[in-house]
BALOBA-1460 file (C-alpha; in Angstrom, 3 decimals):
// residues 85
<rec num="1" residu="m" x="70.008" y="33.487" z="93.982"/>
<rec num="2" residu="q" x="67.946" y="36.554" z="94.755"/>
<rec num="3" residu="r" x="69.320" y="36.759" z="98.290"/>
<rec num="4" residu="l" x="72.880" y="36.469" z="97.005"/>
<rec num="5" residu="f" x="72.314" y="39.246" z="94.443"/>
<rec num="6" residu="l" x="70.610" y="41.440" z="97.079"/>
<rec num="7" residu="a" x="73.386" y="40.868" z="99.612"/>
<rec num="8" residu="a" x="76.075" y="41.700" z="97.012"/>
<rec num="9" residu="l" x="74.203" y="44.841" z="96.026"/>
<rec num="10" residu="f" x="73.905" y="45.730" z="99.725"/>
<rec num="11" residu="f" x="77.652" y="45.529" z="100.309"/>
<rec num="12" residu="f" x="78.333" y="47.359" z="97.080"/>
<rec num="13" residu="s" x="75.924" y="50.096" z="98.162"/>
<rec num="14" residu="i" x="77.763" y="50.510" z="101.463"/>
<rec num="15" residu="l" x="80.854" y="51.534" z="99.476"/>
<rec num="16" residu="f" x="79.415" y="53.473" z="96.547"/>
<rec num="17" residu="f" x="75.888" y="54.671" z="97.211"/>
<rec num="18" residu="p" x="74.312" y="57.079" z="99.685"/>
<rec num="19" residu="w" x="73.463" y="55.862" z="103.193"/>
<rec num="20" residu="w" x="69.703" y="55.882" z="102.603"/>
<rec num="21" residu="f" x="70.052" y="53.410" z="99.715"/>
<rec num="22" residu="s" x="71.940" y="50.992" z="101.986"/>
<rec num="23" residu="v" x="69.243" y="51.335" z="104.654"/>
<rec num="24" residu="f" x="66.567" y="50.578" z="102.063"/>
<rec num="25" residu="l" x="68.453" y="47.466" z="100.902"/>
<rec num="26" residu="a" x="68.964" y="46.401" z="104.502"/>
<rec num="27" residu="v" x="65.198" y="46.538" z="105.117"/>
<rec num="28" residu="l" x="64.581" y="44.476" z="101.982"/>
<rec num="29" residu="l" x="67.265" y="41.964" z="102.839"/>
<rec num="30" residu="v" x="66.207" y="41.469" z="106.453"/>
<rec num="31" residu="f" x="62.602" y="40.703" z="105.545"/>
<rec num="32" residu="f" x="63.740" y="38.336" z="102.787"/>
<rec num="33" residu="d" x="65.317" y="35.752" z="105.056"/>
<rec num="34" residu="t" x="67.435" y="35.555" z="108.197"/>
<rec num="35" residu="a" x="70.083" y="37.995" z="106.989"/>
<rec num="36" residu="y" x="73.045" y="38.133" z="109.277"/>
<rec num="37" residu="e" x="74.880" y="40.143" z="106.643"/>
<rec num="38" residu="v" x="72.820" y="43.138" z="107.674"/>
<rec num="39" residu="l" x="74.556" y="43.125" z="111.066"/>
<rec num="40" residu="l" x="77.915" y="42.975" z="109.330"/>
<rec num="41" residu="g" x="76.842" y="45.792" z="107.035"/>
<rec num="42" residu="g" x="76.058" y="48.058" z="110.000"/>
<rec num="43" residu="i" x="79.437" y="47.374" z="111.486"/>
<rec num="44" residu="l" x="81.130" y="48.087" z="108.126"/>
<rec num="45" residu="i" x="79.290" y="51.399" z="107.659"/>
<rec num="46" residu="d" x="80.233" y="52.537" z="111.143"/>
<rec num="47" residu="g" x="83.783" y="51.307" z="110.689"/>
<rec num="48" residu="f" x="84.310" y="52.967" z="107.278"/>
<rec num="49" residu="y" x="82.524" y="56.237" z="107.889"/>
<rec num="50" residu="g" x="82.430" y="56.589" z="111.684"/>
<rec num="51" residu="a" x="78.710" y="57.394" z="111.694"/>
<rec num="52" residu="s" x="78.375" y="57.935" z="115.418"/>
<rec num="53" residu="l" x="75.936" y="60.687" z="116.230"/>
<rec num="54" residu="p" x="75.868" y="62.858" z="119.367"/>
<rec num="55" residu="i" x="72.130" y="62.315" z="119.702"/>
<rec num="56" residu="f" x="72.905" y="58.567" z="120.173"/>
<rec num="57" residu="f" x="75.561" y="59.337" z="122.837"/>
<rec num="58" residu="h" x="78.270" y="58.616" z="120.237"/>
<rec num="59" residu="l" x="77.219" y="55.016" z="119.815"/>
<rec num="60" residu="p" x="77.557" y="53.394" z="116.349"/>
<rec num="61" residu="a" x="74.289" y="54.514" z="114.771"/>
<rec num="62" residu="f" x="74.056" y="52.169" z="111.772"/>
<rec num="63" residu="t" x="75.062" y="49.100" z="113.803"/>
<rec num="64" residu="i" x="72.281" y="49.844" z="116.232"/>
<rec num="65" residu="l" x="69.807" y="50.624" z="113.432"/>
<rec num="66" residu="f" x="70.542" y="47.498" z="111.433"/>
<rec num="67" residu="a" x="70.554" y="45.328" z="114.592"/>
<rec num="68" residu="a" x="67.057" y="46.752" z="115.372"/>
<rec num="69" residu="f" x="65.930" y="45.881" z="111.820"/>
<rec num="70" residu="f" x="67.267" y="42.388" z="112.256"/>
<rec num="71" residu="f" x="65.642" y="41.673" z="115.620"/>
<rec num="72" residu="i" x="62.308" y="43.278" z="114.697"/>
<rec num="73" residu="a" x="62.217" y="41.186" z="111.506"/>
<rec num="74" residu="e" x="63.080" y="38.012" z="113.434"/>
<rec num="75" residu="f" x="60.233" y="38.772" z="115.831"/>
<rec num="76" residu="l" x="57.666" y="39.622" z="113.107"/>
<rec num="77" residu="r" x="58.551" y="37.016" z="110.447"/>
<rec num="78" residu="p" x="56.724" y="34.091" z="112.036"/>
<rec num="79" residu="r" x="53.684" y="36.240" z="112.597"/>
<rec num="80" residu="l" x="53.402" y="37.408" z="108.973"/>
<rec num="81" residu="r" x="51.806" y="35.372" z="106.246"/>
<rec num="82" residu="y" x="54.732" y="35.582" z="103.826"/>
<rec num="83" residu="g" x="57.445" y="34.944" z="106.399"/>
<rec num="84" residu="k" x="59.597" y="31.875" z="106.494"/>
<rec num="85" residu="q" x="58.319" y="29.481" z="109.148"/>
């Protein structure tokens, strides 16, 4: 139930809140459980707002950032005490 609420809030924040709030929720969501919706959220942010930055060679910044969150969390979760085994 908590994950569902957090995921709904995450997608709502993509549309109505500042980018930093969505990033904060993505970090919370990705360490909560295997959250594939974070990857979809990064694609949505880049699709809606076109957040490609010249310093990233015009690559989709939020998709790359949220994918990094996802893969780092998948790597660290089994090594942490509170992580899902």
